[in-house]
Phi, psi and omega in degrees: 000116177276137179280142174278168177300321180294318179293319179298318178297317178300315180292324176299320177297318178292326184280343186308316185272356183283148172263154177299135179258346177226138178237122178274124183270200184294340180284348180083210185268108180252171176298321179297321179294318179297320176298318179295318178297318178299316179298316180292324175295322177297327181279322191241342184071317182234120183222162170249139175240125178266129179253104179290169176306129181184200183288341185236117175293161184303318181298323179280331180289336183297319184299309179293331177293316179296314181295319183284335184253341185077016181275170174259137176280121178271309177193160170236123179222116184064237179262011185250132174247127179254125182237148177227135172216117181297130178287133181293321182249126179056058177295143180263325185269127177253115181281150173297154179299148184294322187268341191246000000 
């Protein structure tokens, strides 16, 4: 499911006050990090991942995180990657309709 501009904007607003729940260290994006991000998405649906100085800048780190978790990229700003993945059971976030 691709997010519309309106949905992406809505999620950015929700994410504004969130703190990063996962921090990518100097090792970059590993399988363990992708598993942790997947677990946090299952718990929270919308998360921030901080990408510290390392081999992979945040803009480049977003692609393997999205591919590995099946999440949607909301935004990359500075060292922060914001990801969204709707929870299959009991979703908390209700996105605005795509057309209206």
